[in-house]
C-alpha positions in Angstrom: -43.7 17.6 -32.8 -45.7 15.4 -30.5 -49.3 16.3 -29.9 -49.3 17.5 -26.4 -52.5 16.8 -24.5 -53.7 19.2 -21.8 -53.3 16.4 -19.3 -49.7 15.7 -20.3 -48.8 19.4 -20.2 -50.3 19.7 -16.7 -48.4 16.7 -15.4 -45.2 18.1 -16.9 -45.8 21.5 -15.2 -46.5 20.0 -11.9 -43.4 17.8 -12.1 -41.1 20.6 -13.0 -42.3 23.6 -11.0 -43.2 24.5 -7.4 -46.0 26.8 -6.2 -44.4 29.9 -4.7 -45.3 33.5 -3.9 -44.5 36.1 -6.6 -41.6 38.3 -5.1 -43.2 41.7 -5.9 -46.8 40.5 -5.6 -46.8 37.9 -2.8 -50.6 37.9 -2.7 -50.3 35.7 -5.8 -48.7 32.3 -6.0 -47.4 30.7 -9.3 -46.1 27.4 -10.4 -42.5 28.4 -11.2 -39.3 26.6 -12.1 -35.9 26.9 -10.4 -33.7 27.0 -13.5 -34.5 28.1 -17.0 -32.0 26.2 -19.2 -32.8 22.7 -17.7 -36.5 23.3 -18.1 -36.0 24.5 -21.6 -34.2 21.3 -22.5 -36.9 19.2 -20.9 -39.6 21.1 -22.8 -37.9 20.4 -26.2 -37.5 16.7 -25.2 -41.1 16.5 -24.3 -42.3 17.9 -27.6 -39.5 16.3 -29.7 -38.6 19.7 -31.2 -35.6 22.0 -31.3 -35.6 25.8 -31.3 -38.7 26.3 -29.2 -39.2 29.6 -27.5 -38.1 29.9 -23.8 -40.6 28.6 -21.2 -41.9 32.1 -20.4 -44.8 30.4 -18.6 -42.6 29.0 -15.9 -41.2 32.3 -14.4 -42.5 35.6 -13.0 -40.8 38.1 -15.3 -39.9 41.6 -14.3 -42.5 43.5 -16.4 -45.3 41.1 -15.4 -44.5 41.5 -11.7 -44.6 45.3 -12.1 -47.9 45.3 -13.9 -49.4 42.8 -11.5 -48.4 45.0 -8.6 -49.9 48.0 -10.2 -53.2 46.3 -10.8 -53.4 45.0 -7.3 -52.7 48.5 -5.9 -55.2 50.2 -8.3 -58.2 47.8 -8.3 -60.5 50.5 -9.8 -58.8 49.8 -13.1 -60.1 46.3 -13.2 -63.3 46.4 -11.2 -66.1 44.9 -13.3 -64.0 45.1 -16.4 -63.5 42.7 -19.3 -59.7 42.2 -19.5 -57.4 40.7 -22.1 -53.9 39.6 -20.9 -52.0 39.2 -24.1 -49.0 36.9 -24.2 -50.0 35.9 -20.7 -47.2 33.3 -20.0 -47.8 32.1 -16.5 -51.1 34.1 -16.3 -49.6 36.4 -13.6 -51.3 39.6 -14.9 -54.5 37.7 -15.6 -54.6 36.5 -12.0 -53.8 40.0 -10.7 -56.6 41.4 -12.8 -59.1 38.8 -11.5 -57.9 39.4 -7.9 -58.4 43.1 -8.5 -62.1 42.6 -9.4 -62.2 42.0 -13.2 -65.5 40.5 -14.3 -63.8 38.2 -16.7 -60.3 37.8 -18.1 -59.1 36.2 -21.3 -55.5 35.1 -21.2 -53.8 34.5 -24.6 -50.6 32.7 -25.4 -49.3 30.6 -28.2 -47.1 28.3 -26.1 -48.7 24.8 -25.7 -47.6 24.7 -22.0 -48.9 28.2 -21.2 -52.6 27.4 -21.3 -52.5 24.6 -18.7 -50.1 26.7 -16.6 -52.6 29.6 -16.7 -55.3 27.3 -15.6 -53.2 25.8 -12.8 -52.2 29.3 -11.5 -55.8 30.6 -11.7 -57.0 27.7 -9.7 -54.2 28.1 -7.1 -55.3 31.7 -6.6 -59.0 31.0 -6.4 -60.0 32.9 -9.6 -60.4 30.0 -12.1 -64.0 30.8 -12.7 -63.1 34.2 -14.1 -60.1 33.4 -16.3 -60.3 31.7 -19.7 -57.3 30.9 -21.8 -56.9 30.9 -25.6 -54.1 29.8 -28.0 -55.5 32.0 -30.8 -53.3 34.6 -32.4 -55.1 37.8 -31.5 -52.8 40.4 -33.1 -54.8 42.5 -35.4 -58.1 41.6 -33.9 -60.5 43.8 -31.8 -61.0 42.0 -28.5 -64.1 42.4 -26.4 -62.1 44.0 -23.7 -62.2 47.2 -21.7 -58.6 46.8 -20.6 -55.7 45.1 -22.4 -52.5 44.0 -20.6 -49.1 43.2 -22.2 -46.0 42.5 -20.2 -42.4 41.7 -21.3 -43.4 41.5 -24.9 -41.1 44.0 -26.6 -37.9 41.9 -26.7 -37.8 41.0 -30.4 -37.9 43.6 -33.2 -40.4 42.2 -35.6 -42.8 41.0 -33.0 -42.5 44.3 -31.1 -43.4 46.3 -34.2 -46.5 44.1 -34.9 -47.7 44.2 -31.3 -47.0 47.9 -30.9 -49.0 48.8 -34.0 -51.9 46.6 -32.8 -51.9 47.9 -29.2 -51.6 51.5 -30.4 -54.6 51.1 -32.7 -56.7 49.6 -29.8 -55.7 52.6 -27.6 -56.6 55.0 -30.4 -60.1 53.5 -30.5 -60.6 53.9 -26.8 -59.4 50.7 -25.2 -57.1 51.2 -22.1 -53.8 49.4 -22.8 -51.3 48.9 -20.1 -47.7 47.6 -20.5 -45.3 46.1 -18.0 -41.7 46.4 -19.1 -38.2 46.5 -17.5 -36.5 48.3 -20.4 -36.8 45.7 -23.2 -34.9 46.8 -26.4 -37.9 47.5 -28.6 -40.3 49.2 -26.2 -42.1 52.0 -28.2 -41.5 54.7 -25.6 -42.6 57.6 -27.8 -46.1 56.1 -27.8 -46.3 55.5 -24.1 -47.0 57.4 -20.9 -45.2 56.1 -17.8 -47.5 55.4 -14.8 -45.3 53.7 -12.2 -41.9 52.3 -11.5 -40.8 49.5 -9.2 -37.7 47.8 -8.1 -38.6 44.2 -8.8 -36.7 41.1 -7.4 -35.8 38.8 -10.3 -33.7 35.7 -11.0 -30.1 36.6 -12.2 -30.1 33.8 -14.7 -33.1 35.3 -16.5 -32.5 39.0 -16.2 -28.7 39.3 -15.5 -29.6 41.1 -12.2 -31.2 40.5 -8.9 -33.2 43.7 -8.9 -34.7 45.1 -12.1 -36.1 48.6 -12.4 -39.5 47.9 -14.1 -42.2 50.2 -15.3 -45.9 50.3 -16.0 -46.9 52.3 -19.1 -50.1 53.3 -20.8 -50.5 53.5 -24.6 -51.5 57.0 -25.4 -55.1 57.3 -26.8 -56.3 59.5 -29.5 -56.7 62.6 -27.2 -53.3 62.5 -25.5 
């Protein structure tokens, strides 16, 4: 795989996306792509690698839109808080948390294009000074965060099990953990409390629907 510099990744993102309002959170604008498959192919060509994960950073996924809407509508959750946006993708939820008053936000993602995408989207929304991005694998660690966000992460069994155990442990130790999800296959519903539901406009090519019923959940803590 080619070594992708931040400058090359930023140029790639700008060349293959457009800055548009998020359908269910139009206060926020993201650099998004029109079509997933073509961008996926260009990503693999850019990195000279086959079998890469989909370009999650280039789209506003249903769970992320729901969670972003919830944060914007409930700014008391973020006001002055230290926030971790896990598997941040485009940085949508990180931007929403910053817009809702978070003191600082750490957005984590393993995709080499996600970090520059997060930086571009943070800048486009005027919150770059409060959002930092990291490519470190944080599963199993204890972040310095009052609030942990995770959207659209429970789509693959093994990953969902690891993430669910980690987030559940954080919640048991007193960290507020919120999840945005439109009914992914491996969502650990028995460990969650539903907080809100939204009808979220999405791209049919991504979600096989034009409107996706999406929910915001809270991991139960030790006392619930």
